[in-house]
C-alpha positions as CSV (number, residue, x, y, z in Angstrom):
1,M,31.8,8.4,-14.4
2,I,32.0,9.4,-18.1
3,R,31.2,13.0,-17.2
4,L,34.1,13.2,-14.7
5,R,36.9,15.5,-16.1
6,S,39.8,14.3,-14.0
7,I,41.6,11.0,-14.9
8,R,42.3,10.6,-11.2
9,H,38.6,10.5,-10.4
10,K,38.0,8.1,-13.3
11,L,40.8,5.8,-12.1
12,M,39.5,5.9,-8.6
13,S,35.9,5.2,-9.7
14,V,37.0,2.3,-11.9
15,V,39.1,0.7,-9.1
16,L,36.4,1.1,-6.6
17,L,33.7,-0.2,-8.9
18,T,35.9,-3.1,-9.9
19,T,36.6,-3.9,-6.3
20,L,32.9,-3.7,-5.4
21,V,31.9,-6.0,-8.3
22,A,34.6,-8.5,-7.4
23,L,33.5,-8.5,-3.8
24,V,29.8,-8.8,-4.6
25,I,30.4,-11.7,-7.0
26,S,32.9,-13.5,-4.7
27,L,30.8,-13.0,-1.5
28,G,27.5,-13.8,-3.4
29,T,29.0,-17.0,-4.8
30,I,30.2,-18.1,-1.4
31,V,26.9,-17.3,0.3
32,V,24.8,-19.0,-2.4
33,Y,27.0,-22.0,-2.4
34,D,27.0,-22.3,1.3
35,L,23.2,-21.9,1.6
36,R,22.6,-24.5,-1.2
37,A,25.0,-26.8,0.5
38,Y,23.2,-26.3,3.8
39,H,19.8,-27.0,2.1
40,R,21.0,-30.1,0.3
41,N,22.8,-31.5,3.4
42,L,19.8,-30.9,5.6
43,V,17.5,-32.6,3.1
44,A,19.9,-35.4,2.5
45,D,20.4,-35.9,6.3
46,I,16.7,-35.9,7.0
47,S,16.1,-38.3,4.0
48,T,18.8,-40.6,5.3
49,Q,17.3,-40.5,8.8
50,A,13.9,-41.3,7.4
51,E,15.2,-44.2,5.3
52,L,17.1,-45.6,8.3
53,L,14.0,-45.1,10.5
54,G,11.8,-46.8,7.8
55,H,14.1,-49.8,7.7
56,M,14.3,-50.0,11.5
57,S,10.5,-49.7,11.8
58,S,9.4,-52.1,8.9
59,A,9.1,-54.9,11.4
60,A,7.1,-52.8,13.8
61,L,4.6,-51.9,11.1
62,A,4.4,-55.4,9.8
63,F,3.7,-56.8,13.2
64,D,1.8,-53.8,14.6
65,D,4.4,-53.3,17.4
66,E,3.8,-49.8,18.6
67,R,6.3,-50.0,21.4
68,L,9.2,-50.8,19.0
69,A,8.0,-48.0,16.7
70,L,8.2,-45.5,19.7
71,E,11.6,-46.7,20.6
72,N,12.9,-46.1,17.1
73,L,11.3,-42.7,17.0
74,N,12.8,-41.7,20.3
75,L,16.3,-42.3,18.8
76,M,15.7,-39.0,17.0
77,R,16.6,-37.2,20.3
78,I,20.3,-37.6,19.3
79,R,19.5,-35.5,16.2
80,P,19.0,-31.9,17.6
81,R,17.7,-30.6,14.3
82,V,14.8,-33.2,14.2
83,T,12.0,-31.7,16.2
84,A,9.2,-34.2,15.4
85,G,8.7,-37.6,13.7
86,A,5.9,-40.0,13.1
87,L,5.1,-43.4,11.5
88,Y,1.9,-44.0,9.5
89,K,0.4,-47.3,8.5
90,A,-0.2,-48.3,4.9
91,D,-3.7,-47.0,5.0
92,G,-2.4,-43.5,6.0
93,S,-3.4,-43.5,9.7
94,L,-1.0,-42.4,12.4
95,F,0.8,-45.3,14.1
96,A,3.4,-43.7,16.4
97,S,4.7,-40.1,16.9
98,Y,7.6,-38.3,18.6
99,R,8.0,-34.6,19.5
100,A,11.3,-33.1,20.9
101,N,9.4,-30.7,23.2
102,E,6.0,-29.3,23.9
103,R,6.5,-26.3,21.7
104,V,6.5,-28.4,18.6
105,G,3.2,-28.1,16.7
106,E,0.7,-30.9,16.0
107,L,1.7,-33.7,13.7
108,P,-0.3,-34.3,10.4
109,A,-3.2,-36.7,11.0
110,K,-2.7,-38.4,7.7
111,V,0.1,-39.1,5.2
112,G,1.0,-36.2,2.9
113,K,2.6,-36.1,-0.5
114,E,5.9,-38.0,-0.8
115,G,9.1,-35.8,-0.6
116,E,10.2,-32.7,1.3
117,N,8.3,-29.6,1.9
118,I,9.6,-26.3,3.3
119,A,7.0,-24.7,5.8
120,G,8.4,-21.5,7.3
121,S,11.3,-22.3,9.6
122,S,10.8,-26.1,9.3
123,V,11.3,-28.7,6.7
124,E,9.0,-31.7,6.5
125,L,9.6,-35.0,4.8
126,F,7.3,-37.9,3.9
127,K,9.0,-41.1,2.8
128,P,7.2,-44.4,2.1
129,I,8.4,-47.7,3.7
130,V,8.4,-50.4,1.1
131,D,9.4,-54.0,1.7
132,N,9.5,-56.5,-1.2
133,G,7.3,-54.2,-3.3
134,E,4.7,-53.9,-0.6
135,L,3.8,-50.6,1.0
136,L,4.1,-51.0,4.8
137,G,3.7,-47.4,5.9
138,T,5.2,-43.9,5.7
139,V,7.9,-42.1,7.7
140,Y,7.4,-38.4,8.6
141,L,10.2,-36.2,10.0
142,R,10.2,-32.4,10.8
143,A,13.5,-30.5,11.3
144,D,14.5,-26.9,12.0
145,Y,15.2,-25.0,8.7
146,E,17.6,-22.1,9.5
147,L,18.1,-20.8,6.0
148,A,16.6,-17.4,6.7
149,G,18.8,-16.8,9.7
150,R,21.9,-17.9,8.0
151,T,21.1,-15.7,5.0
152,A,20.7,-12.6,7.2
153,D,24.1,-13.4,9.0
154,Y,25.8,-13.8,5.6
155,L,24.4,-10.6,4.3
156,A,25.5,-8.6,7.4
157,I,29.0,-10.1,7.1
158,A,29.2,-9.4,3.4
159,L,28.1,-5.8,3.9
160,G,30.7,-5.2,6.5
161,V,33.5,-6.8,4.4
162,T,32.5,-4.8,1.4
163,V,32.5,-1.5,3.2
164,L,35.8,-2.1,4.8
165,A,37.4,-3.2,1.5
166,L,36.1,-0.1,-0.2
167,L,37.5,2.2,2.5
168,V,41.0,0.5,2.3
169,A,41.0,0.7,-1.5
170,L,40.0,4.4,-1.4
171,L,42.8,5.2,1.1
172,L,45.4,3.5,-1.1
173,L,44.3,5.2,-4.2
174,R,44.5,8.6,-2.7
175,R,48.1,7.9,-1.7
176,L,49.3,6.2,-4.9
177,D,47.3,7.5,-7.8
178,F,49.8,10.3,-8.8
179,V,52.4,7.6,-9.7
180,I,50.2,6.6,-12.7
181,T,48.3,9.8,-13.5
182,Q,51.0,12.5,-13.5
183,P,52.9,11.4,-16.7
184,I,49.7,10.9,-18.5
185,L,48.5,14.4,-17.4
186,D,51.7,15.9,-18.8
187,I,51.1,14.2,-22.2
188,A,47.6,15.5,-22.1
189,D,48.7,19.1,-21.5
190,V,51.2,18.9,-24.5
191,A,48.6,17.4,-26.8
192,R,46.1,20.1,-25.9
193,E,48.6,22.8,-26.6
194,V,49.5,21.3,-29.9
195,I,45.9,21.1,-31.0
196,E,45.2,24.7,-29.8
197,T,48.4,26.2,-31.4
198,G,49.2,23.9,-34.3
199,D,52.9,23.9,-33.1
200,Y,54.2,20.4,-33.8
201,S,57.7,21.3,-32.3
202,R,56.4,20.9,-28.8
203,R,57.6,17.7,-26.9
204,A,56.4,16.0,-23.8
205,R,58.7,15.5,-20.7
206,K,59.9,12.0,-19.8
207,L,59.4,11.5,-16.1
208,S,59.9,7.8,-15.8
209,V,61.4,4.8,-17.5
210,D,58.3,2.5,-17.6
211,E,55.7,2.0,-20.3
212,V,54.5,5.6,-19.8
213,A,58.1,6.7,-20.9
214,Q,57.7,4.6,-24.0
215,L,54.4,6.4,-24.6
216,V,56.2,9.7,-24.3
217,D,58.8,8.7,-26.9
218,S,56.1,7.4,-29.2
219,F,54.1,10.6,-28.8
220,N,57.1,12.8,-29.6
221,K,57.9,10.7,-32.7
222,M,54.3,11.0,-33.7
223,L,54.5,14.7,-33.5
224,A,57.5,14.7,-35.7
225,E,55.9,12.5,-38.4
226,I,52.4,13.8,-38.1
227,E,52.8,16.6,-40.6
228,L,54.4,14.4,-43.2
229,R,51.7,11.7,-42.8
230,T,48.7,13.9,-42.5
231,Q,48.0,14.1,-46.2
232,A,48.8,10.4,-46.8
233,L,46.5,9.4,-43.9
234,E,43.7,11.5,-45.3
235,R,44.0,9.7,-48.6
236,S,44.2,6.2,-47.1
237,N,41.5,6.8,-44.6
238,G,38.8,6.5,-47.2
239,E,40.3,3.3,-48.6
240,L,40.7,1.8,-45.1
241,A,37.1,2.7,-44.2
242,R,35.8,0.9,-47.2
243,E,38.0,-2.1,-46.7
244,G,37.0,-2.2,-43.0
245,E,33.4,-2.1,-43.9
246,Q,33.8,-4.9,-46.5
247,R,35.8,-7.0,-44.0
248,T,33.1,-6.5,-41.3
249,Q,30.4,-7.5,-43.7
250,A,32.4,-10.6,-44.7
251,Q,33.0,-11.5,-41.0
252,Q,29.3,-11.1,-40.2
253,E,28.3,-13.3,-43.2
254,V,30.8,-16.0,-42.0
255,M,29.4,-15.8,-38.5
256,R,25.9,-16.0,-39.8
257,L,26.7,-19.1,-41.9
258,N,28.5,-20.7,-39.0
259,Q,25.5,-20.1,-36.7
260,E,23.1,-21.5,-39.4
261,L,25.4,-24.5,-39.8
262,E,25.5,-25.1,-36.0
263,V,21.7,-24.9,-35.8
264,R,21.3,-27.3,-38.6
265,V,23.8,-29.8,-37.1
266,H,22.1,-29.5,-33.8
267,E,18.7,-30.1,-35.3
268,R,19.9,-33.1,-37.4
269,T,21.6,-34.5,-34.2
270,V,18.4,-34.1,-32.2
271,Q,16.3,-35.7,-35.0
272,L,18.8,-38.6,-35.3
273,E,18.7,-39.1,-31.5
274,M,14.9,-39.1,-31.5
275,T,14.8,-41.5,-34.5
276,N,17.2,-43.8,-32.8
277,G,15.2,-43.7,-29.6
278,E,12.0,-44.4,-31.4
279,L,13.6,-47.2,-33.4
280,A,14.9,-48.8,-30.1
281,M,11.5,-48.5,-28.5
282,A,9.8,-50.0,-31.6
283,M,12.3,-52.9,-31.7
284,E,11.7,-53.5,-28.0
285,E,7.9,-53.4,-28.5
286,A,8.2,-55.7,-31.5
287,R,10.3,-58.2,-29.4
288,S,7.8,-58.1,-26.6
289,A,4.8,-58.5,-28.9
290,N,6.5,-61.4,-30.7
291,Y,7.3,-63.0,-27.4
292,A,3.7,-62.5,-26.1
293,K,2.3,-63.8,-29.4
294,S,4.6,-66.9,-29.3
295,A,3.6,-67.6,-25.7
296,F,-0.1,-67.1,-26.5
297,L,0.0,-69.4,-29.6
298,S,1.9,-72.0,-27.6
299,S,-0.7,-72.0,-24.8
300,M,-3.6,-71.9,-27.2
301,S,-2.2,-74.9,-29.1
302,H,-1.8,-76.8,-25.9
303,E,-5.4,-76.0,-24.7
304,L,-6.9,-76.8,-28.1
305,R,-5.0,-80.1,-28.5
306,T,-6.0,-81.3,-25.0
307,P,-9.7,-81.9,-25.8
308,L,-8.9,-82.9,-29.4
309,N,-6.7,-85.6,-28.0
310,A,-9.7,-87.1,-26.2
311,I,-12.0,-86.7,-29.2
312,L,-9.7,-88.2,-31.8
313,G,-8.5,-90.9,-29.4
314,F,-11.9,-92.2,-28.4
315,A,-13.1,-91.8,-32.0
316,Q,-10.3,-94.0,-33.3
317,I,-11.2,-96.6,-30.7
318,L,-14.9,-96.5,-31.7
319,S,-14.0,-96.8,-35.4
320,S,-11.5,-99.6,-35.1
321,D,-12.5,-103.2,-35.8
322,R,-9.5,-104.6,-34.0
323,L,-10.1,-102.9,-30.6
324,P,-13.0,-104.7,-28.8
325,S,-15.4,-102.6,-26.9
326,T,-18.7,-103.3,-25.2
327,L,-21.8,-101.2,-25.5
328,E,-21.2,-99.7,-22.1
329,Q,-17.6,-98.7,-23.2
330,K,-18.9,-97.2,-26.4
331,K,-21.4,-95.1,-24.5
332,E,-18.6,-94.1,-22.1
333,F,-16.3,-93.2,-25.0
334,A,-19.1,-91.2,-26.7
335,G,-19.7,-89.4,-23.5
336,H,-16.0,-88.5,-23.3
337,I,-16.1,-87.3,-26.9
338,L,-19.2,-85.2,-26.2
339,K,-17.7,-83.7,-23.0
340,S,-14.4,-82.8,-24.8
341,G,-16.3,-81.4,-27.8
342,R,-18.4,-79.1,-25.6
343,H,-15.2,-78.1,-23.8
344,L,-13.5,-77.4,-27.2
345,L,-16.5,-75.3,-28.3
346,T,-16.4,-73.3,-25.0
347,L,-12.7,-72.8,-25.5
348,I,-13.1,-71.6,-29.1
349,N,-15.9,-69.2,-28.1
350,E,-13.8,-67.7,-25.4
351,I,-10.8,-67.3,-27.7
352,L,-13.1,-65.5,-30.3
353,D,-14.4,-63.3,-27.5
354,L,-10.8,-62.5,-26.4
355,A,-9.7,-61.8,-30.0
356,K,-12.7,-59.4,-30.5
357,V,-12.0,-57.6,-27.3
358,E,-8.2,-57.3,-27.9
359,S,-8.7,-56.2,-31.5
360,G,-11.2,-53.5,-30.5
361,T,-14.0,-54.9,-32.8
362,V,-16.4,-55.7,-30.0
363,S,-19.1,-53.0,-29.7
364,L,-21.0,-52.3,-26.5
365,S,-24.5,-50.8,-26.1
366,L,-24.0,-48.8,-22.9
367,E,-27.3,-47.9,-21.3
368,P,-28.9,-47.9,-17.8
369,V,-29.2,-51.5,-16.6
370,G,-31.1,-52.4,-13.4
371,L,-28.9,-54.5,-11.1
372,D,-31.8,-56.0,-9.3
373,A,-33.3,-57.6,-12.4
374,I,-30.0,-58.8,-13.9
375,L,-28.9,-60.3,-10.6
376,Q,-32.2,-62.2,-10.5
377,E,-31.6,-63.5,-14.0
378,C,-28.1,-64.7,-13.0
379,R,-29.6,-66.3,-9.9
380,D,-32.1,-68.2,-12.0
381,M,-29.4,-69.4,-14.4
382,I,-26.8,-70.4,-11.8
383,A,-29.2,-71.9,-9.2
384,P,-29.3,-75.4,-10.8
385,L,-25.5,-75.8,-10.9
386,A,-25.3,-74.5,-7.3
387,S,-27.9,-77.0,-6.2
388,Q,-26.2,-79.8,-8.1
389,R,-22.9,-79.1,-6.3
390,G,-24.6,-78.5,-2.9
391,I,-23.3,-75.0,-2.6
392,G,-25.4,-72.3,-0.9
393,M,-26.1,-69.0,-2.8
394,A,-26.8,-65.7,-0.9
395,F,-28.0,-62.9,-3.2
396,P,-28.9,-59.4,-1.8
397,D,-32.5,-58.8,-1.0
398,A,-32.7,-55.7,-3.2
399,C,-30.3,-53.6,-5.2
400,P,-32.3,-50.7,-6.6
401,L,-29.4,-49.2,-8.5
402,N,-28.8,-48.8,-12.2
403,V,-25.4,-48.9,-13.8
404,L,-24.1,-47.8,-17.2
405,A,-23.3,-51.1,-19.0
406,D,-24.1,-53.4,-21.8
407,R,-26.8,-55.7,-20.5
408,T,-25.6,-58.8,-22.3
409,R,-21.9,-58.4,-21.5
410,L,-22.7,-57.5,-17.8
411,K,-24.7,-60.7,-17.5
412,Q,-21.7,-62.6,-19.1
413,I,-19.3,-61.0,-16.6
414,L,-21.5,-61.9,-13.5
415,L,-22.1,-65.4,-14.8
416,N,-18.4,-66.0,-15.3
417,L,-17.6,-64.8,-11.7
418,L,-20.4,-66.9,-10.3
419,S,-19.5,-70.0,-12.2
420,N,-15.8,-69.7,-11.1
421,A,-17.0,-69.3,-7.5
422,L,-18.9,-72.5,-7.8
423,K,-16.3,-74.5,-9.6
424,Y,-13.4,-73.7,-7.3
425,N,-15.4,-73.8,-4.0
426,R,-15.2,-76.5,-1.4
427,E,-17.8,-79.1,-0.8
428,R,-21.0,-77.7,0.9
429,G,-19.5,-74.2,0.5
430,Q,-21.1,-70.8,0.2
431,V,-21.2,-68.1,-2.4
432,A,-22.3,-64.6,-1.3
433,I,-23.1,-61.8,-3.7
434,D,-23.2,-58.2,-2.4
435,C,-24.0,-54.8,-3.9
436,V,-22.5,-51.8,-2.1
437,P,-22.4,-48.1,-3.3
438,Q,-19.0,-46.5,-3.5
439,A,-17.7,-42.9,-3.5
440,G,-17.7,-41.1,-6.8
441,G,-21.0,-42.3,-8.0
442,R,-20.0,-45.9,-8.4
443,V,-21.3,-49.3,-7.1
444,R,-19.2,-52.4,-6.2
445,I,-20.7,-55.9,-7.0
446,S,-18.7,-58.6,-5.2
447,V,-18.8,-62.4,-5.4
448,R,-17.3,-64.1,-2.3
449,D,-16.6,-67.9,-2.1
450,T,-15.4,-70.2,0.6
451,G,-12.8,-72.0,-1.6
452,V,-9.1,-72.7,-1.0
453,G,-8.2,-69.1,-1.8
454,L,-5.1,-67.7,-3.6
455,D,-1.7,-66.5,-2.5
456,G,-0.1,-63.3,-3.6
457,E,1.9,-64.8,-6.5
458,Q,-1.3,-66.4,-7.8
459,V,-3.2,-63.1,-7.6
460,A,-0.4,-61.4,-9.6
461,L,-0.8,-64.0,-12.4
462,L,-4.6,-64.1,-12.3
463,F,-5.5,-62.1,-15.4
464,Q,-3.1,-63.8,-17.8
465,P,-4.5,-65.9,-20.8
466,F,-4.4,-69.7,-20.3
467,N,-3.0,-69.4,-16.8
468,R,-5.2,-71.6,-14.6
469,L,-2.9,-71.1,-11.5
470,G,-2.1,-74.8,-11.1
471,Q,-5.6,-76.1,-11.8
472,E,-4.7,-77.6,-15.2
473,G,-4.6,-81.1,-13.8
474,G,-7.7,-80.6,-11.7
475,T,-11.2,-82.1,-12.2
476,E,-12.7,-78.8,-13.2
477,E,-12.6,-77.9,-16.9
478,G,-11.5,-74.4,-17.9
479,S,-9.5,-72.4,-20.4
480,G,-7.9,-69.6,-18.3
481,I,-9.5,-67.0,-20.7
482,G,-12.7,-66.1,-18.9
483,L,-11.2,-63.7,-16.4
484,V,-9.1,-62.1,-19.1
485,V,-12.2,-61.4,-21.2
486,T,-14.1,-60.3,-18.1
487,K,-11.4,-57.8,-17.2
488,R,-11.4,-56.3,-20.7
489,L,-15.2,-56.0,-20.9
490,V,-15.3,-54.3,-17.5
491,E,-12.7,-51.8,-18.6
492,L,-14.6,-51.1,-21.8
493,M,-17.6,-50.2,-19.6
494,D,-15.5,-47.6,-17.8
495,G,-15.3,-49.9,-14.8
496,S,-12.7,-51.7,-12.7
497,I,-12.1,-55.2,-11.4
498,G,-10.2,-56.6,-8.5
499,V,-9.7,-59.5,-6.2
500,S,-8.9,-60.0,-2.5
501,S,-7.9,-63.5,-1.4
502,A,-6.0,-65.5,1.2
503,P,-5.0,-69.2,1.2
504,G,-7.6,-71.2,3.1
505,E,-10.0,-68.2,3.5
506,G,-11.6,-68.1,0.0
507,S,-11.6,-65.3,-2.6
508,T,-13.7,-62.2,-3.3
509,F,-13.9,-60.9,-6.9
510,W,-15.5,-57.5,-7.4
511,I,-16.3,-55.1,-10.2
512,E,-17.1,-51.4,-9.9
513,L,-19.4,-49.7,-12.4
514,R,-20.8,-46.1,-12.7
515,V,-24.3,-45.5,-11.3
516,V,-26.7,-43.7,-13.5
517,D,-30.4,-42.8,-13.4
518,A,-32.8,-45.3,-14.7
519,L,-34.9,-44.6,-17.8
520,P,-38.5,-43.5,-16.9
521,A,-40.9,-46.3,-16.5
522,P,-43.5,-46.8,-19.2
523,A,-46.4,-46.2,-16.8
524,T,-45.0,-42.8,-15.8
525,L,-44.3,-41.5,-19.2
526,A,-46.1,-38.1,-19.5
527,L,-46.1,-38.2,-23.3
528,P,-48.9,-37.5,-25.8
529,R,-50.6,-40.4,-27.3
530,P,-48.6,-41.6,-30.3
531,D,-50.4,-41.5,-33.7
532,L,-49.2,-44.9,-35.0
533,A,-52.3,-45.5,-37.1
534,G,-51.6,-42.8,-39.7
535,A,-50.2,-45.2,-42.2
536,L,-52.6,-48.1,-41.5
537,L,-56.0,-46.5,-42.2
538,E,-56.4,-48.1,-45.6
539,H,-55.7,-51.6,-44.3
540,S,-58.2,-53.7,-42.6
541,A,-55.8,-56.6,-41.7
542,P,-53.4,-56.1,-38.8
543,V,-49.8,-55.2,-39.3
544,T,-47.1,-57.4,-37.6
545,L,-44.1,-55.6,-36.0
546,L,-41.1,-57.7,-34.8
547,Y,-38.9,-56.1,-32.1
548,V,-35.5,-57.8,-31.4
549,E,-34.1,-56.6,-28.0
550,D,-32.4,-58.3,-25.1
551,N,-33.3,-55.5,-22.5
552,P,-36.6,-56.3,-20.7
553,A,-37.1,-52.6,-19.9
554,N,-36.8,-51.5,-23.5
555,L,-39.2,-54.3,-24.6
556,T,-41.8,-53.2,-22.1
557,L,-41.4,-49.5,-23.2
558,V,-42.1,-50.4,-26.9
559,E,-44.9,-52.7,-25.9
560,E,-46.6,-49.7,-24.1
561,I,-46.1,-47.4,-27.1
562,V,-47.5,-49.9,-29.6
563,R,-50.4,-50.6,-27.3
564,Y,-52.0,-47.3,-28.5
565,C,-52.5,-48.8,-32.0
566,P,-54.7,-51.9,-32.0
567,Q,-53.8,-52.6,-35.6
568,L,-50.2,-53.3,-34.7
569,Q,-49.3,-56.8,-33.5
570,L,-46.0,-56.8,-31.7
571,L,-43.7,-59.9,-31.7
572,T,-40.6,-59.8,-29.5
573,A,-37.3,-61.8,-29.5
574,T,-34.4,-61.5,-27.0
575,D,-31.5,-62.4,-29.2
576,G,-30.5,-62.1,-32.9
577,R,-30.7,-65.8,-33.7
578,L,-34.3,-66.1,-32.4
579,G,-35.2,-62.8,-34.1
580,V,-34.1,-64.2,-37.5
581,E,-36.1,-67.4,-37.0
582,M,-39.2,-65.5,-36.0
583,A,-38.9,-63.2,-39.0
584,R,-38.7,-66.3,-41.3
585,T,-41.7,-67.9,-39.6
586,H,-44.1,-64.9,-39.1
587,L,-42.9,-62.6,-42.1
588,P,-43.6,-59.3,-40.3
589,Q,-44.1,-56.1,-42.2
590,L,-41.5,-54.2,-40.2
591,I,-38.6,-55.2,-37.9
592,L,-37.0,-53.1,-35.1
593,M,-33.5,-54.4,-34.4
594,D,-31.1,-53.7,-31.5
595,I,-27.4,-53.8,-32.6
596,N,-25.7,-55.3,-29.6
597,L,-27.5,-58.6,-29.2
598,P,-26.4,-62.0,-27.7
599,H,-25.4,-64.9,-30.0
600,V,-26.0,-63.0,-33.2
601,N,-25.7,-59.2,-33.2
602,G,-28.0,-56.9,-35.1
603,T,-25.6,-56.3,-38.0
604,D,-25.2,-60.1,-38.6
605,A,-28.9,-60.7,-38.2
606,L,-29.6,-58.1,-40.9
607,K,-27.2,-59.9,-43.3
608,L,-29.0,-63.2,-42.6
609,L,-32.4,-61.5,-43.3
610,R,-31.1,-60.0,-46.6
611,A,-29.6,-63.3,-47.7
612,D,-33.0,-65.1,-47.4
613,P,-35.5,-64.4,-50.2
614,R,-38.4,-64.7,-47.8
615,T,-37.2,-61.8,-45.6
616,A,-35.0,-59.8,-47.9
617,H,-37.8,-57.2,-48.6
618,I,-38.7,-56.6,-45.0
619,P,-37.5,-53.1,-43.9
620,V,-35.4,-53.2,-40.7
621,I,-35.1,-50.1,-38.4
622,A,-32.1,-50.0,-36.1
623,L,-33.0,-49.1,-32.5
624,T,-29.8,-48.9,-30.5
625,A,-27.8,-47.0,-27.9
626,N,-24.8,-46.6,-30.4
627,A,-25.2,-42.9,-31.2
628,M,-21.8,-42.1,-32.8
629,P,-22.0,-40.6,-36.3
630,G,-19.7,-43.4,-37.6
631,D,-22.0,-46.1,-36.3
632,V,-25.0,-44.4,-38.0
633,E,-23.2,-44.2,-41.4
634,R,-22.0,-47.8,-41.3
635,S,-25.4,-49.2,-40.3
636,L,-27.3,-47.3,-43.0
637,A,-24.6,-48.4,-45.5
638,L,-25.2,-52.0,-44.5
639,G,-28.9,-51.8,-45.4
640,F,-30.9,-50.5,-42.3
641,Y,-33.9,-48.6,-43.5
642,R,-33.8,-46.1,-40.6
643,Y,-31.5,-45.5,-37.6
644,L,-33.0,-44.5,-34.2
645,T,-31.0,-44.0,-31.0
646,K,-31.9,-44.6,-27.5
647,P,-33.4,-43.1,-25.4
648,I,-36.5,-43.2,-27.6
649,N,-37.9,-39.9,-28.8
650,L,-41.7,-40.7,-29.2
651,D,-42.3,-38.3,-32.1
652,E,-39.3,-39.6,-34.0
653,F,-40.2,-43.2,-33.2
654,T,-43.8,-42.6,-34.4
655,E,-42.7,-40.9,-37.6
656,A,-40.2,-43.7,-38.4
657,I,-42.9,-46.4,-38.0
658,N,-45.5,-44.5,-40.0
659,S,-43.1,-43.5,-42.9
660,T,-41.7,-47.0,-43.1
661,L,-45.2,-48.6,-43.2
662,A,-46.3,-46.0,-45.8
663,Y,-43.2,-47.0,-47.9
664,V,-44.2,-50.7,-47.6
665,A,-47.8,-49.9,-48.7
666,Q,-46.5,-47.9,-51.7
667,Q,-44.3,-50.7,-52.8
668,R,-47.1,-53.2,-52.6
669,R,-49.4,-50.9,-54.6
670,Q,-46.8,-50.7,-57.3
671,K,-46.6,-54.5,-57.4
672,G,-50.4,-54.7,-57.6
673,T,-51.0,-56.4,-54.2
674,G,-53.3,-54.7,-51.8
675,A,-53.3,-57.1,-48.9
676,P,-50.6,-56.8,-46.3
């Protein structure tokens, strides 16, 4: 258009282009708005229908009434857009379906993702049916989606309107353009002649009385004054150019400063909003934590004072000279004191366990643990209590799986679930333990009892500290902490815990853990014979080695390794307290110590050995599954002579034993004692 010489052509092009742009914007806006409105209305309509259908069918799903569900679905016939519908149960299976005609495609076999989905010329919607927080099922609706057809129709209409409008505008311009262009063309002719000839006496004709006429007058006056002003303009042009440049620079600087100020204000505003939000969240968390702490301390105070009340009360009676009591009464009072003291000790131990778990200070030794062996141990420990209460126990015949867990804590978890199943069972009831593999490489261990069971409200409050679900006044003692600790320990083992229960039908508690391969059995180790005698050749007396480990498989493995060296005498202990006592009694030359031990862990056992002059000199090698660099550094800093990680590397294990015994022999030679 710039290269066109005629102003008429330019005017015509500008008008036509402006008309075209206006039409495109107007029609495009109308089309887009209508299509968006159609999409939103269709989705809203289907969503509303799905919600109404869900409300109408909640009773059918709750009572498994397929006939009522079909009647509700057939009501969709009054909605011509809806071509198909279905109801799915809570487990995702198809419950009832509706199709407007035989041409409608198959319905989904299972529930899809919640929300709408555009599939070609159809729109599909999945909407869950929730009643009182419980998922009853899912509604599925499919409707015709005519967006493509409507778009094509709108485009055809828009094209026709645009072509017609451009033709009308072109016809009008060809008839009326001379009214505007002729006076301007006359002025252009005079200006061209003045420029070519330099004759400033020429004047333009006035053909109208409008703005163009004013332009002619101004043009003529300009011609009269141009000669006088030419020189003055030439002198002032330079000054104006400089002033204009300075003004432009000043304006640009002001605009830049304004933009920087706006950016800074926006950044400060965003920071202030974020700070206010974080402060509000922190205050809310602090209020919640303070409330939880107050509730916890209140419950703990109540639970601790209850057995203390019996202890102090009966103790005052026994110590009083004014209150008469027979020997039988004194025995009875002493029994109450002993029973309450034991309950108080159990409560304190559980509170300490909960504190360790909540603070993150509890450390677990995760390693392959055979379920068959640990279930047998739990069976042996729980059998006397079950026999005393007359409750039958049913354990699986075999469970040849290994899980990744801390052996001691897993036993604690299973014993807690089993003891609860016994305590809250009915007379002559049954407890069944099952072990079933699950998808994803996990196994579920369940404990099912025949007790009174729990309702939904009790199940929701099950894992709260000190909440015994109405059993506070019952005959069975308890603290309401065991299940909380159990849940935390299971989660620390990358597991999950759950319960299913119904009033009058008993309860089933279950845990799921990850299945792993077992460590190779000692008899099948295809390893070279270890050279454990390298540091013992100069000694005729045997060397005593104490191994403190609670895992029977690990004990057996070390026994098989040590068996190759007759000079080594191996002593074993299954917990830290027993290990310390055996070290004080037998004074071994070397101690192998697991870190995660029951009763007293390996770190505390090392402190007890170092505090005793009889055992302070004995080197202790850590043999544990804790392989993090931080664990190694902390353990060596506490005084462990060496740090070995499981699974055992035979060469590393042999070198550690030999080097440690050589160090012991060297120390004794320096002290002048040759006998071990």
